[in-house]
Structure formats: structure tokens, C-alpha cells
MMTF fields as JSON, N, C-alpha, C and O atoms, coordinates in Angstrom:
{
  "mmtfVersion": "1.0.0",
  "mmtfProducer": "UNKNOWN",
  "numBonds": 355,
  "numAtoms": 356,
  "numGroups": 89,
  "numChains": 1,
  "numModels": 1,
  "chainsPerModel": [1],
  "groupsPerChain": [89],
  "chainIdList": ["A"],
  "bondAtomList": [4, 2, 8, 6, 12, 10, 16, 14, 20, 18, 24, 22, 28, 26, 32, 30, 36, 34, 40, 38, 44, 42, 48, 46, 52, 50, 56, 54, 60, 58, 64, 62, 68, 66, 72, 70, 76, 74, 80, 78, 84, 82, 88, 86, 92, 90, 96, 94, 100, 98, 104, 102, 108, 106, 112, 110, 116, 114, 120, 118, 124, 122, 128, 126, 132, 130, 136, 134, 140, 138, 144, 142, 148, 146, 152, 150, 156, 154, 160, 158, 164, 162, 168, 166, 172, 170, 176, 174, 180, 178, 184, 182, 188, 186, 192, 190, 196, 194, 200, 198, 204, 202, 208, 206, 212, 210, 216, 214, 220, 218, 224, 222, 228, 226, 232, 230, 236, 234, 240, 238, 244, 242, 248, 246, 252, 250, 256, 254, 260, 258, 264, 262, 268, 266, 272, 270, 276, 274, 280, 278, 284, 282, 288, 286, 292, 290, 296, 294, 300, 298, 304, 302, 308, 306, 312, 310, 316, 314, 320, 318, 324, 322, 328, 326, 332, 330, 336, 334, 340, 338, 344, 342, 348, 346, 352, 350],
  "bondOrderList": [1, 1, 1, 1, 1, 1, 1, 1, 1, 1, 1, 1, 1, 1, 1, 1, 1, 1, 1, 1, 1, 1, 1, 1, 1, 1, 1, 1, 1, 1, 1, 1, 1, 1, 1, 1, 1, 1, 1, 1, 1, 1, 1, 1, 1, 1, 1, 1, 1, 1, 1, 1, 1, 1, 1, 1, 1, 1, 1, 1, 1, 1, 1, 1, 1, 1, 1, 1, 1, 1, 1, 1, 1, 1, 1, 1, 1, 1, 1, 1, 1, 1, 1, 1, 1, 1, 1, 1],
  "groupList": [{"groupName": "UNK", "atomNameList": ["N", "CA", "C", "O"], "elementList": ["N", "C", "C", "O"], "formalChargeList": [0, 0, 0, 0], "bondAtomList": [1, 0, 2, 1, 3, 2], "bondOrderList": [1, 1, 2], "singleLetterCode": "X", "chemCompType": "L-PEPTIDE LINKING"}],
  "groupTypeList": [0, 0, 0, 0, 0, 0, 0, 0, 0, 0, 0, 0, 0, 0, 0, 0, 0, 0, 0, 0, 0, 0, 0, 0, 0, 0, 0, 0, 0, 0, 0, 0, 0, 0, 0, 0, 0, 0, 0, 0, 0, 0, 0, 0, 0, 0, 0, 0, 0, 0, 0, 0, 0, 0, 0, 0, 0, 0, 0, 0, 0, 0, 0, 0, 0, 0, 0, 0, 0, 0, 0, 0, 0, 0, 0, 0, 0, 0, 0, 0, 0, 0, 0, 0, 0, 0, 0, 0, 0],
  "groupIdList": [1, 2, 3, 4, 5, 6, 7, 8, 9, 10, 11, 12, 13, 14, 15, 16, 17, 18, 19, 20, 21, 22, 23, 24, 25, 26, 27, 28, 29, 30, 31, 32, 33, 34, 35, 36, 37, 38, 39, 40, 41, 42, 43, 44, 45, 46, 47, 48, 49, 50, 51, 52, 53, 54, 55, 56, 57, 58, 59, 60, 61, 62, 63, 64, 65, 66, 67, 68, 69, 70, 71, 72, 73, 74, 75, 76, 77, 78, 79, 80, 81, 82, 83, 84, 85, 86, 87, 88, 89],
  "secStructList": [7, 3, 3, 3, 7, 3, 3, 3, 3, 3, 3, 7, 6, 6, 6, 6, 6, 6, 6, 6, 2, 2, 2, 2, 2, 2, 2, 2, 6, 7, 3, 3, 3, 3, 3, 3, 7, 1, 1, 1, 7, 3, 3, 7, 7, 3, 3, 3, 7, 6, 6, 2, 2, 2, 2, 2, 2, 2, 2, 2, 6, 6, 7, 1, 1, 1, 7, 3, 3, 3, 3, 3, 3, 3, 7, 7, 7, 1, 7, 7, 7, 7, 1, 1, 3, 3, 3, 7, 7],
  "xCoordList": [-11.282, -10.434, -10.433, -11.381, -8.882, -9.323, -7.597, -6.598, -8.053, -6.983, -6.558, -7.254, -4.799, -4.839, -3.43, -2.737, -3.317, -1.63, -0.933, -1.367, 0.502, 1.571, 2.27, 2.46, 2.582, 3.82, 5.057, 4.843, 6.271, 7.4, 8.737, 9.087, 9.062, 9.99, 11.867, 12.218, 12.591, 13.645, 14.77, 14.616, 15.803, 16.484, 15.788, 16.136, 14.522, 13.635, 14.155, 14.264, 14.309, 14.493, 16.239, 17.162, 15.962, 17.818, 17.966, 19.108, 17.25, 18.07, 16.92, 16.334, 16.447, 15.428, 13.997, 13.262, 14.024, 12.343, 11.707, 12.369, 10.804, 9.651, 10.377, 9.878, 10.711, 11.279, 10.952, 10.358, 11.74, 11.763, 10.012, 9.378, 9.535, 8.131, 7.268, 6.624, 7.307, 6.504, 7.388, 6.82, 8.424, 8.512, 7.64, 7.467, 7.229, 7.656, 5.886, 5.353, 5.092, 3.614, 3.271, 2.186, 3.996, 3.515, 3.447, 2.695, 4.465, 5.094, 4.061, 3.771, 3.365, 2.36, 0.892, -0.074, 0.772, -0.664, -1.473, -2.703, -0.657, -1.644, -1.538, -0.801, -2.294, -2.352, -2.29, -2.525, -1.797, -2.202, -0.964, -0.661, -0.308, 0.637, 1.609, 1.086, 2.759, 3.937, 4.584, 4.453, 5.2, 5.377, 6.676, 6.715, 7.408, 7.891, 7.215, 6.798, 7.459, 6.988, 8.186, 9.384, 7.183, 8.522, 9.598, 10.756, 8.706, 9.115, 10.656, 11.528, 10.197, 11.177, 10.643, 11.18, 9.318, 8.8, 8.355, 7.353, 8.34, 7.396, 6.172, 5.958, 5.497, 3.599, 3.385, 3.871, 2.251, 2.059, 0.7, 0.485, -0.575, -1.681, -1.565, -1.232, -1.935, -2.209, -3.579, -4.326, -3.931, -5.571, -5.537, -5.227, -5.592, -5.619, -6.253, -7.209, -5.885, -6.295, -5.574, -4.737, -5.675, -4.991, -4.208, -3.729, -3.574, -2.474, -1.194, 0.016, -1.918, -0.918, -0.291, 0.929, -1.573, -1.537, -0.184, 0.523, -0.59, 0.515, 1.341, 2.159, 1.805, 3.21, 3.839, 4.476, 3.556, 3.697, 4.041, 5.183, 3.321, 3.552, 4.806, 5.851, 5.005, 6.329, 7.49, 8.713, 6.978, 8.459, 8.919, 10.054, 7.742, 8.179, 8.907, 9.996, 8.99, 9.507, 11.214, 12.089, 11.333, 13.186, 13.096, 14.272, 12.819, 13.06, 13.904, 14.337, 14.496, 16.193, 17.297, 17.302, 17.792, 19.349, 19.783, 20.109, 19.791, 20.052, 19.317, 19.853, 18.289, 17.229, 17.348, 17.52, 17.315, 17.423, 15.862, 15.569, 14.893, 13.219, 13.588, 14.537, 12.886, 12.848, 11.645, 11.682, 10.102, 9.195, 8.693, 9.414, 7.13, 6.503, 4.668, 3.949, 4.27, 2.539, 1.857, 2.141, 0.537, -0.258, -2.023, -2.53, -2.6, -4.084, -4.66, -4.071, -6.163, -6.83, -7.75, -8.332, -8.039, -8.878, -9.641, -9.454, -10.48, -11.975, -11.443, -10.357, -11.93, -11.513, -11.042, -11.448, -10.046, -9.765, -9.267, -8.257, -9.626, -9.619, -8.274, -8.16, -7.353, -6.288, -6.498, -6.85, -6.287, -5.752, -4.517, -4.582, -3.105, -1.925, -1.641, -2.467, 0.118, 0.717, 1.879, 2.845, 1.542, 2.725, 3.707, 3.354, 4.513, 5.325, 4.846, 4.886, 4.502, 4.193, 5.05, 5.151, 5.756, 6.817, 6.978, 8.086],
  "yCoordList": [-23.75, -23.043, -21.471, -20.698, -21.249, -19.583, -18.652, -19.114, -17.619, -16.601, -15.637, -14.982, -15.759, -14.463, -13.657, -14.165, -12.388, -11.73, -12.233, -12.53, -12.199, -12.403, -10.955, -10.606, -10.224, -9.18, -9.592, -9.803, -9.712, -10.184, -8.794, -7.877, -8.995, -7.251, -7.883, -8.842, -7.108, -7.315, -7.3, -6.471, -8.233, -8.069, -9.324, -10.44, -8.964, -10.187, -9.835, -10.642, -8.897, -8.777, -9.04, -8.89, -9.474, -9.426, -11.318, -11.776, -11.921, -12.815, -13.799, -14.215, -14.252, -15.126, -15.668, -16.649, -14.793, -15.148, -14.603, -13.573, -14.279, -14.666, -16.039, -15.551, -16.612, -17.483, -19.188, -20.152, -18.897, -20.16, -20.321, -21.323, -18.468, -18.881, -19.676, -20.673, -19.175, -19.404, -21.525, -22.259, -22.002, -23.413, -24.216, -25.435, -23.433, -23.931, -23.993, -25.037, -22.879, -22.724, -24.149, -24.587, -24.317, -24.851, -27.038, -28.012, -26.698, -28.532, -28.589, -29.724, -27.262, -27.849, -27.44, -27.698, -26.764, -26.907, -25.812, -25.794, -24.855, -23.218, -22.474, -22.771, -21.612, -21.05, -19.237, -18.623, -18.915, -16.973, -16.401, -16.862, -15.37, -14.46, -13.889, -13.456, -13.907, -13.082, -11.973, -12.091, -11.041, -9.724, -8.796, -9.141, -8.119, -7.375, -6.084, -5.764, -5.219, -3.592, -2.803, -2.962, -1.768, -0.861, -0.35, 0.01, -0.435, -1.024, -1.17, -0.615, -2.419, -3.09, -4.854, -5.863, -4.725, -5.867, -6.916, -6.529, -8.218, -9.215, -9.116, -9.087, -9.079, -9.177, -10.434, -10.415, -11.662, -12.977, -12.3, -11.138, -13.301, -13.891, -14.855, -15.095, -15.588, -17.368, -18.123, -17.79, -19.124, -19.148, -21.007, -21.512, -21.784, -23.018, -23.442, -22.801, -24.582, -24.939, -24.604, -23.741, -25.175, -23.991, -24.843, -24.586, -26.246, -26.743, -26.086, -25.89, -26.022, -25.681, -24.434, -24.304, -23.122, -21.768, -21.162, -20.201, -22.577, -22.349, -23.078, -22.888, -24.222, -24.233, -23.044, -22.288, -23.039, -21.429, -20.396, -19.939, -20.016, -18.528, -19.238, -18.681, -20.62, -20.453, -20.802, -20.69, -21.085, -21.257, -19.565, -19.14, -18.8, -17.018, -16.829, -16.522, -16.822, -16.356, -16.98, -16.828, -17.457, -17.277, -17.516, -17.228, -17.731, -17.711, -18.355, -19.072, -18.001, -18.262, -18.601, -18.512, -18.841, -18.82, -17.199, -16.56, -16.924, -15.717, -14.566, -14.061, -14.572, -13.743, -13.491, -14.544, -12.412, -11.893, -11.656, -10.468, -12.518, -11.719, -10.927, -11.319, -9.515, -9.155, -9.22, -9.343, -9.088, -8.864, -9.727, -10.304, -9.901, -11.14, -10.634, -11.127, -9.822, -9.574, -10.852, -11.128, -11.629, -12.422, -12.071, -12.183, -11.638, -11.116, -12.179, -12.976, -12.136, -12.764, -12.039, -11.132, -12.454, -11.426, -12.156, -13.372, -11.642, -11.878, -13.192, -13.105, -14.135, -16.029, -14.729, -13.629, -15.674, -15.049, -16.073, -16.395, -17.1, -17.902, -17.873, -16.855, -18.799, -18.607, -19.815, -20.716, -20.127, -21.123, -21.905, -23.05, -20.582, -21.026, -20.446, -19.677, -20.546, -19.653, -18.697, -19.245, -17.104, -16.987, -15.659, -14.749, -15.648, -14.144, -13.098, -13.516, -12.079, -10.688, -9.87, -8.961, -9.673, -9.028, -7.127, -6.618],
  "zCoordList": [6.425, 5.715, 6.12, 6.261, 6.271, 6.794, 5.549, 4.998, 5.662, 5.656, 6.773, 7.549, 6.603, 7.2, 6.341, 5.46, 6.882, 6.514, 7.849, 8.962, 7.195, 7.832, 7.139, 5.974, 8.669, 7.728, 8.628, 9.822, 8.147, 8.431, 8.851, 8.108, 9.786, 9.724, 9.989, 10.677, 9.318, 9.72, 8.339, 7.443, 8.308, 7.177, 6.878, 7.263, 5.978, 4.887, 3.123, 2.199, 3.124, 1.182, 1.364, 2.165, 0.172, -1.041, 0.071, 0.029, 0.641, 1.197, 0.649, 1.648, -0.313, -0.817, 0.098, -0.016, 0.798, 1.776, 0.821, 0.946, -0.291, -0.623, -1.64, -2.654, -1.889, -2.666, -2.112, -2.595, -0.777, 0.489, 1.113, 1.447, 1.065, 1.351, 0.381, 0.709, -0.783, -1.746, -1.957, -2.767, -1.297, -1.707, -0.245, -0.233, 0.75, 1.444, 1.472, 1.848, 1.073, 1.155, -0.424, -0.805, -0.691, -2.406, -1.316, -1.281, -0.857, 0.045, 1.328, 1.708, 2.168, 2.719, 2.281, 2.999, 1.015, 0.375, 0.807, 0.825, 1.171, 1.063, -0.33, -1.27, -0.255, -1.232, -0.644, 0.397, -2.131, -1.522, -2.388, -3.489, -1.771, -2.459, -1.236, -0.209, -1.371, -0.595, -1.761, -2.98, -1.155, -1.624, -1.023, 0.158, -1.166, -0.513, -1.253, -2.366, 0.843, 0.609, 0.242, 0.008, 0.314, 0.139, 1.231, 1.021, 2.789, 3.461, 4.227, 4.895, 3.525, 3.735, 3.96, 3.503, 4.895, 4.646, 4.312, 3.71, 4.231, 3.187, 4.098, 5.309, 3.01, 3.732, 2.305, 1.174, 3.122, 3.408, 3.013, 3.357, 2.011, 2.586, 1.975, 0.815, 3.028, 3.147, 3.306, 4.226, 2.444, 2.624, 3.369, 2.29, 3.976, 4.514, 5.448, 5.885, 5.958, 7.421, 8.136, 7.87, 9.245, 10.751, 11.019, 12.124, 10.373, 10.861, 9.133, 9.019, 8.555, 6.965, 7.627, 7.723, 8.277, 8.259, 9.869, 10.173, 10.413, 11.507, 11.349, 12.249, 10.41, 9.505, 9.309, 10.043, 8.279, 7.353, 8.421, 8.374, 9.259, 10.283, 10.889, 10.554, 11.913, 12.447, 11.457, 11.546, 10.86, 9.528, 9.568, 9.787, 9.302, 9.036, 9.983, 9.496, 11.335, 12.601, 12.41, 13.262, 11.52, 10.954, 9.839, 9.614, 9.117, 7.124, 7.168, 8.07, 5.367, 4.971, 6.286, 7.513, 5.685, 6.995, 6.718, 7.719, 6.197, 5.197, 6.725, 7.712, 6.34, 6.977, 8.398, 9.011, 9.173, 10.832, 11.216, 11.343, 11.408, 11.704, 12.708, 13.386, 13.086, 13.903, 14.764, 15.988, 13.719, 14.347, 13.418, 12.604, 13.499, 12.897, 13.041, 13.91, 12.248, 12.547, 11.438, 10.272, 12.705, 11.987, 12.523, 13.639, 11.253, 11.357, 10.666, 9.936, 11.014, 10.328, 9.753, 10.348, 8.194, 7.359, 6.489, 6.449, 5.771, 4.671, 4.035, 3.463, 4.055, 3.449, 1.921, 1.549, 1.502, -0.11, -0.6, 0.027, -1.881, -2.721, -3.721, -4.404, -3.846, -4.486, -5.005, -4.244, -6.699, -7.694, -6.595, -6.149, -6.281, -6.026, -5.247, -4.756, -4.567, -4.184, -5.242, -5.774, -5.419, -5.863, -5.629, -4.879, -6.084, -5.262, -6.433, -7.59, -6.245, -6.457, -6.941, -6.117, -7.853, -8.029, -8.284, -8.448]
}
């Protein structure tokens, strides 16, 4: 298990990015959080196995159909244990 942060840039707010990210995370068994940032980015913290985190990261490169991802940053961070994946408002 490991934890990563993902910052997604572009037109990623107002297009259901958080909802679809949560749906994807729940489907593949990743725990963590997703939230909108004041600068317009979406920020994700995710814990899971390598294959699960890679799947989530690949999803975030495109996001939902109305999203326009222009950049994505992934970083390994200290392991964080979550009970589930949730949208932070």
C-alpha cells in the first residue's frame, strides 16, 4: 500500500470531476479524498496498491467527458489510511 497526491489542472471544476473520481475510486477499491482547490485545480489524495493507483492516475489524465485536462502532477506522499473515498467540500 502507498499514498499519492494527484493535482489535475485545466477545466476540471463544474464538470463533475470529483463525482466521477469518487465513482472510479470506489470501483477499483482506492480510499482517500478529492476536492476542488481555490485556483481551479482538483486535488486528490489516494491510498491503494500500485495497480489501483496507476488506474486512478490514468483515469485522471482525461477525467469525465466535459473536462479538459491540461496538466496533471502525481507525487508520492506519506502513507495515509482512509476508511473510504470521499468528496471534500
